[in-house]
C-alpha positions in Angstrom: 22.9 13.8 -8.6 19.6 11.9 -9.5 17.8 13.8 -7.0 18.1 17.0 -9.5 16.0 17.8 -12.4 18.0 19.3 -15.5 17.0 22.9 -14.5 18.0 22.3 -10.9 21.3 21.0 -12.0 21.8 23.9 -14.1 21.3 26.0 -11.3 23.4 24.2 -8.8 26.3 24.7 -11.3 25.6 28.2 -11.5 25.6 28.8 -7.8 28.6 26.7 -7.1 30.4 28.5 -10.1 31.6 25.4 -11.5 34.3 25.8 -14.2 36.5 22.6 -14.2 36.3 18.9 -13.1 37.9 20.0 -9.7 35.0 22.3 -9.0 32.5 19.3 -9.7 34.5 17.2 -7.3 34.6 19.5 -4.8 30.7 20.4 -5.2 30.0 16.6 -5.1 31.9 16.3 -1.8 29.9 19.1 -0.4 26.8 17.7 -1.4 27.6 14.2 0.0 28.8 15.9 3.2 25.6 17.6 3.6 23.5 14.4 2.9 25.4 12.7 5.7 24.8 15.6 7.9 21.1 15.6 7.3 21.0 11.8 8.4 23.2 12.1 11.3 20.6 14.7 12.6 17.6 12.5 11.4 19.1 9.8 13.6 19.5 11.8 16.7 16.0 13.1 16.0 14.8 9.5 16.3 16.9 8.6 19.3 15.5 11.6 21.2 12.0 11.1 19.8 11.4 14.8 18.7 12.9 17.1 16.4 15.2 20.2 17.0 13.1 23.1 18.7 10.1 20.8 18.8 9.6 21.0 22.6 6.0 20.0 22.7 6.8 16.5 21.7 9.7 16.3 24.1 9.1 13.3 26.5 12.4 12.8 27.7 15.1 14.6 30.1 17.9 14.0 27.3 18.7 16.7 24.8 20.9 17.8 22.1 24.3 18.9 23.4 26.2 20.4 20.1 28.5 18.5 17.9 31.9 16.9 17.6 34.1 17.1 14.7 35.1 14.0 12.8 37.3 13.4 9.7 36.2 10.8 7.3 37.3 9.6 4.1 35.0 9.1 1.1 35.2 8.6 -2.8 35.2 12.5 -2.9 38.1 12.8 -0.5 38.6 13.7 3.2 35.9 15.9 4.7 35.0 17.0 8.5 31.6 15.8 9.6 29.8 17.5 12.6 28.5 14.5 14.9 25.7 15.7 16.8 25.9 14.7 20.3 23.2 14.0 23.0 23.4 15.2 26.8 23.1 11.8 28.2 25.8 10.4 25.7 23.3 7.7 24.6 23.4 8.4 20.9 25.2 6.0 18.8 25.2 7.0 15.2 24.8 4.0 12.6 25.1 6.0 9.2 28.8 6.7 10.5 29.4 4.5 13.7 32.0 5.4 16.4 35.8 4.8 15.2 34.4 4.5 11.5 36.4 6.7 9.4 36.1 5.5 6.0 32.5 6.0 4.2 33.5 5.5 0.5 30.6 3.8 -1.2 27.8 4.7 1.1 27.0 8.1 -0.9 26.1 6.0 -4.0 23.6 3.6 -2.1 22.0 6.7 -0.3 21.1 8.5 -3.4 20.3 5.4 -5.5 17.9 4.0 -3.0 16.4 7.4 -2.6 16.0 7.9 -6.5 14.6 4.4 -6.9 11.8 5.1 -4.4 12.8 1.9 -2.3 10.1 1.3 0.5 11.4 1.9 4.1 11.5 -1.7 4.8 13.6 -2.6 2.0 16.1 0.3 2.5 16.5 -1.1 6.1 17.2 -4.6 4.8 19.7 -3.1 2.3 21.6 -1.1 4.8 21.9 -4.3 7.0 23.2 -6.5 4.3 25.4 -4.3 2.6 26.8 -2.5 5.5 25.7 -4.3 8.8 23.9 -1.1 9.9 20.8 -1.9 11.9 18.5 1.1 11.5 14.5 1.2 12.4 11.7 2.0 10.0 11.1 5.2 11.7 14.7 6.4 11.1 14.5 5.7 7.6 11.2 7.4 7.2 12.8 10.5 9.2 15.8 10.5 6.9 13.7 10.2 3.5 11.4 12.9 5.1 14.3 15.5 4.4 13.4 15.2 0.6 10.1 17.1 1.3 11.5 20.6 1.2 13.1 19.5 -2.0 9.7 18.5 -3.5 8.3 21.7 -2.6 10.9 23.6 -4.2 10.4 21.6 -7.3 6.6 22.1 -7.2 7.0 25.7 -7.2 9.8 26.3 -9.8 9.3 28.8 -12.7 8.4 27.2 -15.7 9.1 28.2 -19.6 6.9 30.7 -21.0 5.5 28.3 -24.0 5.2 24.6 -24.2 4.6 23.1 -27.8 2.6 20.3 -26.6 1.4 19.4 -22.9 0.1 15.9 -21.7 -2.4 15.8 -19.0 -3.4 12.5 -17.4 -4.0 11.1 -13.9 -2.9 7.8 -12.3 -4.8 6.4 -9.1 -3.9 5.2 -5.9 -5.2 3.9 -2.7 -4.3 6.2 0.2 -5.3 6.0 4.1 -7.4 8.6 5.1 -9.4 9.4 8.4 -9.1 5.6 9.2 -10.6 4.5 5.9 -8.8 3.5 2.2 -9.6 6.0 -0.4 -8.9 6.3 -4.0 -6.6 9.4 -4.7 -5.6 10.7 -8.2 -2.0 11.7 -8.7 -2.5 14.5 -11.3 0.6 14.6 -13.9 1.5 17.0 -16.5 4.3 16.4 -19.0 5.5 19.4 -21.2 7.5 19.3 -24.5 9.1 22.8 -24.8 10.0 24.4 -28.0 13.6 22.7 -28.1 11.8 19.4 -27.9 12.7 18.4 -24.5 10.4 16.4 -22.2 9.9 17.7 -18.6 7.5 16.8 -15.8 6.0 20.0 -14.9 4.5 18.8 -11.6 2.4 16.2 -9.7 -0.7 17.0 -7.6 -2.5 14.7 -5.1 -6.3 15.1 -5.3 -9.6 13.4 -5.1 -10.6 11.2 -7.9 -10.1 12.8 -11.1 -12.2 16.0 -12.0 -12.1 18.9 -14.4 -12.3 21.2 -11.3 -8.9 19.8 -10.1 -7.4 20.1 -13.3 -8.6 23.9 -13.5 -6.4 24.3 -10.3 -3.5 22.7 -11.9 -3.8 24.6 -15.2 -4.3 28.1 -13.1 -1.0 27.0 -11.3 0.8 26.1 -14.5 -0.2 29.9 -15.5 1.2 31.2 -12.2 4.4 29.6 -12.5 4.9 31.5 -15.7 3.5 29.3 -18.7 1.7 32.1 -20.8 1.0 29.8 -23.7 0.4 26.0 -24.7 0.0 25.3 -28.5 -1.4 21.8 -28.2 -2.8 20.0 -25.0 -3.5 16.0 -25.4 -5.8 14.8 -22.8 -8.4 12.1 -22.0 -12.1 12.3 -22.5 -12.9 13.3 -18.8 -16.1 15.7 -18.8 -15.5 19.2 -18.4 -11.8 19.1 -19.2 -12.4 21.3 -22.3 -14.2 24.1 -20.3 -11.1 24.0 -17.9 -8.5 24.2 -20.5 -10.4 27.0 -22.4 -10.8 28.8 -19.1 -6.9 29.0 -18.6 -5.6 28.8 -22.3 -8.2 30.0 -24.7 -5.9 29.8 -27.6 -4.8 26.3 -27.1 -5.6 23.2 -29.4 -7.1 20.1 -27.7 -6.6 16.8 -28.7 -8.4 14.1 -27.1 -6.6 10.9 -26.9 -7.9 8.5 -29.6 -7.1 5.3 -27.5 -9.1 6.8 -24.5 -11.9 7.4 -26.8 -11.7 3.7 -28.1 -11.5 2.4 -24.5 -14.6 4.6 -23.3 -16.7 3.6 -26.4 -16.0 -0.2 -26.1 -17.7 -0.2 -22.7 -21.2 -0.4 -24.5 -19.8 -3.4 -26.7 -20.7 -7.0 -25.9 -17.8 -9.3 -25.9 -18.8 -11.2 -29.0 -18.6 -8.0 -31.0 -15.5 -6.7 -29.5 -13.1 -7.8 -32.2 -15.4 -6.7 -35.1 -15.9 -3.2 -33.5 -12.3 -2.5 -32.7 -11.6 -3.5 -36.3 -14.1 -1.4 -37.8 -13.1 1.7 -35.6 -9.3 1.5 -37.1 -10.4 3.2 -40.5 -11.8 6.3 -38.7 -8.6 7.2 -36.8 -6.2 5.9 -39.5 -7.7 8.1 -42.4 -5.5 10.3 -43.8 -7.9 13.3 -43.8 -10.7 14.3 -41.6 -13.2 14.3 -44.5 -12.3 10.5 -45.2 -12.4 9.6 -41.4 -15.8 11.3 -41.2 -16.9 9.1 -44.3 -15.6 6.0 -42.5 -17.5 7.3 -39.1 -20.7 7.3 -41.2 -20.1 3.7 -42.4 -19.6 2.5 -39.1 -22.8 4.2 -37.8 -24.6 2.5 -40.6 -23.1 -0.7 -39.7 -23.2 -0.7 -35.8 -25.4 2.5 -35.1 -28.7 0.6 -34.4 -27.2 -1.9 -32.1 -24.6 0.7 -30.3 -26.2 4.1 -30.5 -24.4 5.4 -27.5 -21.0 4.4 -28.8 -21.7 6.2 -32.3 -22.9 9.2 -30.1 -19.9 9.3 -28.2 -17.8 9.7 -31.3 -20.0 12.3 -32.7 -20.2 14.4 -29.5 -16.2 14.4 -29.1 -15.5 14.6 -32.7 -14.3 18.4 -32.8 -11.6 17.4 -30.3 -10.9 14.0 -31.4 -10.1 15.1 -35.0 -7.8 18.1 -34.2 -4.5 15.8 -35.4 -6.1 15.6 -38.7 -5.1 19.3 -39.4 -1.5 18.4 -38.9 1.2 16.6 -40.7 2.1 13.0 -39.8 5.0 14.2 -37.4 2.9 16.1 -35.2 -0.2 13.7 -35.3 2.1 10.9 -34.3 3.2 13.0 -31.3 -0.4 14.3 -30.3 -3.1 11.6 -30.9 -2.5 9.4 -28.1 -1.0 10.3 -24.6 1.5 7.5 -25.0 4.2 10.1 -23.9 2.5 10.2 -20.2 1.4 6.6 -20.2 4.9 5.4 -20.8 6.0 7.7 -17.6 3.0 6.1 -15.8 4.3 2.7 -16.5 7.7 3.5 -15.0 5.9 5.1 -11.8 3.9 1.7 -11.5 7.2 -0.3 -11.8 8.2 1.2 -8.3 4.7 1.5 -6.8 3.0 -1.8 -7.6 4.5 -3.4 -4.4 2.7 -0.6 -2.3 -1.1 -1.5 -2.0 -1.8 1.4 0.1 0.0 4.6 1.0 -0.2 5.9 4.8 -0.7 9.6 3.7 -0.6 11.9 0.7 2.8 13.0 1.8 4.2 9.4 1.2 2.5 9.0 -2.1 4.0 12.3 -3.3 7.6 11.7 -1.9 7.8 8.3 -3.8 6.2 9.9 -7.0 8.8 12.7 -7.0 11.8 10.4 -6.2 10.9 8.1 -9.3 10.4 11.1 -11.4 13.6 12.3 -10.5 15.2 9.1 -11.8 12.9 9.2 -15.1 14.1 12.9 -15.9 17.6 12.0 -15.6 17.2 9.6 -18.5 15.2 12.1 -20.5 18.2 13.4 -22.3 17.5 13.6 -25.9 14.6 15.4 -27.8 11.5 14.2 -29.4 11.9 12.1 -32.3 11.9 14.3 -35.5 11.8 17.4 -33.4 13.4 19.7 -35.9 10.6 18.7 -38.7 8.0 19.0 -36.0 9.1 22.8 -34.9 9.2 23.8 -38.6 5.5 22.4 -38.8 4.6 24.3 -35.6 6.3 27.7 -36.7 3.9 27.4 -39.8 0.6 26.6 -37.9 1.4 28.8 -34.9 3.6 31.5 -36.6 3.2 34.6 -34.2 3.0 32.5 -31.0 6.1 30.5 -31.7 8.3 33.2 -33.5 9.1 35.3 -30.7 10.6 32.0 -28.6 12.6 30.6 -31.5 16.3 31.3 -31.0 
């Protein structure tokens, strides 16, 4: 079930009208049967060299010739599988071989490999080593492409009306495009709802990170039902503030302090680096905005002459760096960095680090989606101290929160 988000799982339970353990077992049996069916049909697509109804790409006299029924035994019980046939009798399925009637255990491997975002070559090797099944990289690619409709459905699913905090950031990958290798940005949005649960609201692949594309993302969130966001935590990308204000004018903007530090130390010589980072700490660790401004003044007196651009960067961004000072410690800890989304990025990189270049945007999105589904499965708890945070948000945003608190 790792291919489903929490909301998809709820919908699936509702559609299947599950009331008991037996109902769950029956539904899982149906899911596995459908997965095997899709894989068999993808195998036949590869054997024939064209997909069903795609007569333009047909380069063979061979064609589909209906199905034969086969009873197989799995961990979910006995089930009937429709084995696709070809007219010339050349099709030799490898997922369920001829005369094979027991497929117990394969379902766990199929779903686990999908959810881990394992590469085509590694899936091929895994199936060979574990089951003695020889499959081509093309077949594996065709099979995993069956997840693409799920991605489209997930990307367009309705979202909640209000999110307490939203984190927005991008992670960069190399992708082949028109014969060249280019840098692409995967735009990520994580939302924390009013119950304290985290969710990845979407993934978008675009050119290098830009405020214009973020505006497109924000408008898409609005079209999917997000009416209000209390606080957005973002990096220091130029134009981000204007993009957010255009879509959500009431939203408080918190620029990530860690991003601000990283951006500002670009101006610093190596020999001053430790002194500068140490001198910056009292600014963002201050208990009040007034105290923080005093520390910034002191910093300018000490370093302003040598590093005027760094001081100017802090001054120019101050109104949105200092947003967190108006809130109690529990909210501050949640919003003043983008740690939530950066932790998610680290999990994505664990899987994608072995892939130096992706062949297409779709291949990149497919892998990111599969890994994300695995991450979401583990996000079962609420944000730390959520009860206290919600109480505080109810004070600061009373009219905007009250209608949605149960």
